[in-house]
N, C-alpha and C positions, 0 to 999 in steps of 0.2 A: 504494500499499499504506499510506502514511503516515496519511492522515486517517481511513480506516476503522478501522484498528487503534487509533488514538488514541481514537476514540469508544467502541469496545468497552473499552479500558482504562479510560476515564473513568467509564462506567456501572458497570463492576465495582468500581472504586475507591469509588464513592458507596455501593454495597451493602456493601462491606467496612467503610467508615467507619460506616454504620449498624449493622452487626454489632458492631464494636468498641465503640461507645457503649452499645449495648443490653446487651452482655455485661458491661461495667464498671459500669452502672447496677445490675445485679442483685447484683454482688459485686466487692469490690476486694481480693481476697486477694493478688495480686502487688505491688500499691501498698503494702499493709500490710507485706508481708514486707520489701521494700526500705526502707520507712520504719523498721522495727524495726532493721534492720541498720545503717542509716546514721546514725540519730539516737540521742542518749542518752535514758534513761528519761523525763526531764522534757520533752524536745522531741517525743516520739513522739505520734502522732495518738490522740485519744480513740477508744474502741471504737464510739461512736455515730456518728463522722464517716464520710461516704460518699464523700469526695473520692477521685479516682483519677487515672491519667495523662491521661485525656481528660475523664472525667466531672467536671463542676463545676469545670473549669479555665478560666482566661481564655485569650484568643487566643494570646499568645506562648508560654506553656508547652505548649499544645496543639500549636501549629505546630512547636515544637522537638522534642516527643516524636515526632510523625509524621515529620519530616524525618530526624531521627537514626535512628530505627528503619529507615526505608527505606534509608538509606545503609549501615547495617550489613548488612542483607539484601543490598543490592547488592554489598558487599564480599565477603560470603560466596559469592555467586553468582560473582563475578569470579574468585576464587582457588580455589574448590573445584569448580567445574563448568566445562565448556567455553563457558558463556554469557559473552560479553563485554559487560558492562553499561556500563563507563565508557570504552570505546574506540570506541563507535559513537554517532553523533549521534542516531539514531532511539531507541536504548535510553535515552539521557539524557533525550530528550523524553518517552519513555514513563514514566520514573521521575518526572519533574516533573508530568506529567499524573495519575499515580497519587497522588502526594502531595496535589495540588489537589483531586482527586476524593474522597479520604479525608477531608480537612478539611471539604468541603462535606457529605459524608455525615454527619459527626459533628454538624454544626449542624442538619442536616435531622432527624436522629434526636432531638436536643435539643427542637426545635420540636414534633415529634409527641408525645413523652413528656409535655412540659409541657402541651400542648393536651388530651391525654387525661386528665391529672390534674385540670385545670380542669373539663372536661366531667363527670367523675365527681363532683366536689365540688358542682357547680352543677345536676346533673340533677334533684334534688328541687325546688329553688327555680325551675327553669325551668318545670316543670309548674304551680307556683303562680302564677308570673308570667303564664303563658299563660292560665290561668283568669281571673285578674284582668283581663287585656286584653280577653278575650271579654265579661266582664260590663260593663266600661266601654263597649265598643263597642255592646252592647245598649242601654245607657243613652243613649248618644249618638243612636243611631238613633230611640229613643223621643222624645227631645228635639227631633228634627228633623222629626217628623211634623207636617203642617199644622194639625191640630186643636189640639194642645197649644201650638203656636207662637203662634197668633192670640190665644188666651186669655191667655197669659203676656205677650204684647206689650201687650195692653190693661191688664193689671194693672200692668205697669211703667210705662206712660204715666200712669196714675192716681197712682202713687207719686211719679213724677218732677215732675209738674205742682205748682207751688206754690200754696198757698191764696191765693185772690184777695184783694188788700189793699182795705180800705174806700176808696170813692171820695173823694177830697179835692177840694175845689173848687180849680180851677187858675185862676190869674189870666192874663188875656190879656197879651200882650207890651206893649200900650199901657199897661195898669195897672201893670206891673212898671217900666216906664220912668218913669211918674209917681211911683211910690214912690221911686225913686232921685233924683228931682228933675231929670231930664234932659228932661222935657217940660212 
């Protein structure tokens, strides 16, 4: 019973984490309310800020929020219902699995949301880049055709070859040695 239920809890926790992150990315009313209650007017977040309990938080605050929230839910279940969360090893394992899955789900949702924003921003430029790539490919194919290549090679050879220098009378080795006085 242990491994099968843990997999079900883990997958449902990933979906729950995705839901939490998506919900908080659309609005952070609860975070704003607690921020307004806890902080003075000078320290309160600006209206344009979108940070939440999970959304746009680093790892440690996100981890603390998820674990503390699950512990509070576990305590409520322990004392108000007949479900014994903290006295059973399988329930504690399920709680840890749910916390891990929720964190993974928040990061998965973060990845999906950021990727979709990048794709939306770049969708126009992707079409232009694709059109440019097709045009460059056509030019490359034209350059590689044998007729054009042989003509261009001949032109290049003519450009590379230096102008022939005028013939200068060369002295033989014997004459050079005589000039030096060695013979």
